[in-house]
TORPA-4810 file (N, C-alpha, C, O; in nm, 3 decimals):
<nodes>
NODE_1_11.520_10.697_12.433_11.423_10.737_12.340_11.411_10.870_12.316_11.428_10.922_12.426_M
NODE_2_11.390_10.958_12.233_11.397_11.138_12.252_11.246_11.143_12.175_11.197_11.056_12.102_S
NODE_3_11.190_11.269_12.215_11.064_11.291_12.130_11.100_11.447_12.066_11.212_11.486_12.098_S
NODE_4_11.067_11.486_12.031_11.066_11.611_11.928_10.921_11.661_11.919_10.833_11.575_11.928_I
NODE_5_10.886_11.781_11.902_10.731_11.823_11.885_10.745_11.931_11.787_10.841_12.008_11.780_E
NODE_6_10.648_11.928_11.718_10.622_12.031_11.593_10.517_12.096_11.590_10.436_12.013_11.630_Y
NODE_7_10.444_12.218_11.565_10.324_12.312_11.552_10.270_12.249_11.415_10.345_12.239_11.318_T
NODE_8_10.148_12.211_11.411_10.128_12.217_11.232_10.001_12.290_11.224_9.912_12.267_11.306_V
NODE_9_9.989_12.368_11.141_9.876_12.408_11.122_9.786_12.316_10.980_9.836_12.241_10.896_T
NODE_10_9.646_12.358_10.997_9.552_12.366_10.899_9.493_12.174_10.954_9.392_12.120_10.910_G
NODE_11_9.564_12.127_11.025_9.406_12.015_11.083_9.306_12.065_11.148_9.293_12.150_11.235_M
NODE_12_9.232_11.990_11.084_9.097_12.005_11.186_9.030_11.915_11.223_8.930_11.943_11.290_T
NODE_13_9.064_11.767_11.191_8.976_11.651_11.244_9.055_11.535_11.254_9.177_11.547_11.242_C
NODE_14_8.991_11.391_11.280_9.058_11.287_11.288_9.133_11.260_11.149_9.251_11.225_11.152_E
NODE_15_9.055_11.277_11.005_9.107_11.238_10.924_9.249_11.332_10.881_9.333_11.289_10.802_H
NODE_16_9.258_11.463_10.947_9.394_11.514_10.980_9.504_11.442_11.051_9.624_11.427_11.030_C
NODE_17_9.459_11.421_11.100_9.583_11.343_11.226_9.600_11.212_11.195_9.688_11.143_11.246_E
NODE_18_9.506_11.165_11.097_9.582_11.005_11.037_9.676_11.027_10.919_9.785_10.972_10.902_R
NODE_19_9.613_11.124_10.835_9.687_11.183_10.740_9.842_11.197_10.752_9.936_11.150_10.687_A
NODE_20_9.830_11.291_10.873_9.987_11.335_10.897_10.077_11.209_10.974_10.194_11.184_10.944_V
NODE_21_10.009_11.148_11.065_10.064_11.002_11.106_10.096_10.941_11.044_10.206_10.899_11.080_S
NODE_22_10.044_10.876_10.907_10.037_10.778_10.810_10.181_10.852_10.740_10.282_10.782_10.734_E
NODE_23_10.184_10.964_10.699_10.349_10.987_10.637_10.427_10.993_10.714_10.528_10.926_10.691_E
NODE_24_10.423_11.064_10.825_10.561_11.064_10.921_10.568_10.937_11.007_10.665_10.915_11.079_V
NODE_25_10.466_10.856_10.997_10.501_10.737_11.044_10.596_10.604_10.961_10.621_10.490_11.000_G
NODE_26_10.629_10.668_10.843_10.685_10.616_10.724_10.867_10.620_10.740_10.946_10.536_10.696_R
NODE_27_10.897_10.748_10.817_11.060_10.765_10.802_11.098_10.685_10.929_11.051_10.679_11.043_I
NODE_28_11.220_10.613_10.853_11.287_10.547_10.936_11.292_10.578_11.085_11.256_10.690_11.123_E
NODE_29_11.318_10.523_11.138_11.344_10.549_11.302_11.261_10.621_11.358_11.305_10.638_11.472_G
NODE_30_11.134_10.691_11.344_11.037_10.712_11.412_10.972_10.597_11.505_10.926_10.506_11.436_V
NODE_31_10.960_10.581_11.621_10.859_10.450_11.643_10.746_10.491_11.717_10.670_10.398_11.743_A
NODE_32_10.712_10.601_11.760_10.568_10.664_11.792_10.575_10.794_11.731_10.677_10.855_11.701_V
NODE_33_10.390_10.847_11.705_10.377_10.961_11.659_10.264_11.008_11.677_10.172_10.985_11.599_V
NODE_34_10.251_11.090_11.791_10.137_11.129_11.850_10.095_11.283_11.794_10.153_11.389_11.817_D
NODE_35_9.948_11.253_11.698_9.916_11.388_11.662_9.780_11.431_11.673_9.686_11.354_11.652_V
NODE_36_9.763_11.578_11.713_9.646_11.588_11.774_9.616_11.742_11.684_9.699_11.832_11.686_S
NODE_37_9.481_11.753_11.605_9.433_11.856_11.531_9.397_11.946_11.638_9.433_12.064_11.634_A
NODE_38_9.325_11.897_11.739_9.274_12.012_11.865_9.385_12.086_11.918_9.362_12.205_11.943_N
NODE_39_9.519_12.034_11.944_9.633_12.152_12.001_9.696_12.156_11.851_9.802_12.216_11.871_R
NODE_40_9.692_12.131_11.741_9.744_12.171_11.639_9.953_12.105_11.651_10.047_12.152_11.587_G
NODE_41_9.957_12.019_11.730_10.059_11.927_11.726_10.126_11.827_11.687_10.045_11.734_11.691_T
NODE_42_10.227_11.786_11.651_10.252_11.642_11.626_10.416_11.639_11.713_10.508_11.720_11.710_L
NODE_43_10.399_11.495_11.794_10.496_11.471_11.907_10.552_11.304_11.827_10.484_11.204_11.806_V
NODE_44_10.684_11.326_11.802_10.772_11.205_11.721_10.859_11.128_11.812_10.960_11.178_11.862_I
NODE_45_10.821_11.010_11.834_10.958_10.943_11.942_11.045_10.873_11.867_11.005_10.787_11.789_T
NODE_46_11.180_10.904_11.885_11.264_10.789_11.827_11.357_10.747_11.876_11.432_10.831_11.925_S
NODE_47_11.395_10.610_11.887_11.558_10.599_11.879_11.681_10.628_11.891_11.766_10.615_11.979_A
NODE_48_11.676_10.681_11.757_11.762_10.749_11.670_11.755_10.923_11.633_11.641_10.971_11.631_Q
NODE_49_11.846_10.998_11.610_11.799_11.124_11.531_11.724_11.134_11.408_11.766_11.102_11.297_P
NODE_50_11.630_11.172_11.431_11.552_11.204_11.279_11.576_11.336_11.231_11.599_11.438_11.296_V
NODE_51_11.566_11.318_11.100_11.625_11.476_11.022_11.474_11.545_10.993_11.373_11.499_10.940_D
NODE_52_11.505_11.672_11.050_11.379_11.749_11.072_11.327_11.779_10.918_11.213_11.738_10.895_D
NODE_53_11.404_11.852_10.800_11.353_11.811_10.687_11.299_11.702_10.609_11.273_11.718_10.489_A
NODE_54_11.280_11.593_10.670_11.214_11.438_10.638_11.065_11.498_10.719_10.965_11.532_10.656_Q
NODE_55_11.073_11.500_10.823_10.936_11.546_10.928_10.866_11.677_10.831_10.756_11.665_10.777_V
NODE_56_10.911_11.743_10.825_10.873_11.880_10.761_10.810_11.820_10.618_10.689_11.838_10.601_L
NODE_57_10.882_11.753_10.518_10.828_11.735_10.418_10.742_11.609_10.426_10.692_11.594_10.315_A
NODE_58_10.704_11.512_10.510_10.602_11.410_10.510_10.493_11.508_10.551_10.393_11.503_10.480_A
NODE_59_10.491_11.626_10.686_10.385_11.687_10.669_10.318_11.745_10.560_10.200_11.718_10.536_V
NODE_60_10.377_11.814_10.499_10.347_11.884_10.377_10.323_11.774_10.260_10.271_11.821_10.159_D
NODE_61_10.348_11.649_10.257_10.284_11.585_10.165_10.155_11.498_10.216_10.109_11.412_10.142_E
NODE_62_10.108_11.519_10.323_9.968_11.485_10.381_9.900_11.597_10.361_9.778_11.590_10.372_A
NODE_63_9.965_11.732_10.324_9.883_11.880_10.314_9.881_11.999_10.423_9.802_12.093_10.435_G
NODE_64_9.994_11.962_10.498_9.991_12.080_10.608_10.125_12.128_10.616_10.214_12.092_10.539_Y
NODE_65_10.138_12.209_10.712_10.273_12.292_10.724_10.290_12.294_10.885_10.202_12.317_10.968_S
NODE_66_10.430_12.264_10.911_10.481_12.209_11.076_10.589_12.308_11.010_10.636_12.344_10.903_A
NODE_67_10.597_12.330_11.181_10.733_12.406_11.164_10.794_12.332_11.347_10.701_12.282_11.411_V
NODE_68_10.900_12.329_11.399_10.962_12.281_11.505_10.908_12.350_11.603_10.891_12.467_11.571_R
NODE_69_10.856_12.311_11.764_10.816_12.384_11.849_10.919_12.388_11.931_10.914_12.456_12.034_A
</nodes>
């Protein structure tokens, strides 16, 4: 399993965390999603490579912006 961290802007609460987690969790291969509004981070863990573009698009779909840390 490998982990990738992203910096997410615009999150302020648990609802924000849930929205990002739900969208990113739909990506095939993502096993664990850890989102923190306090730290402004998203960490995904997967057994196979996950395309950054898919992750960034999922975060955008949730209404936020992200960049790979």
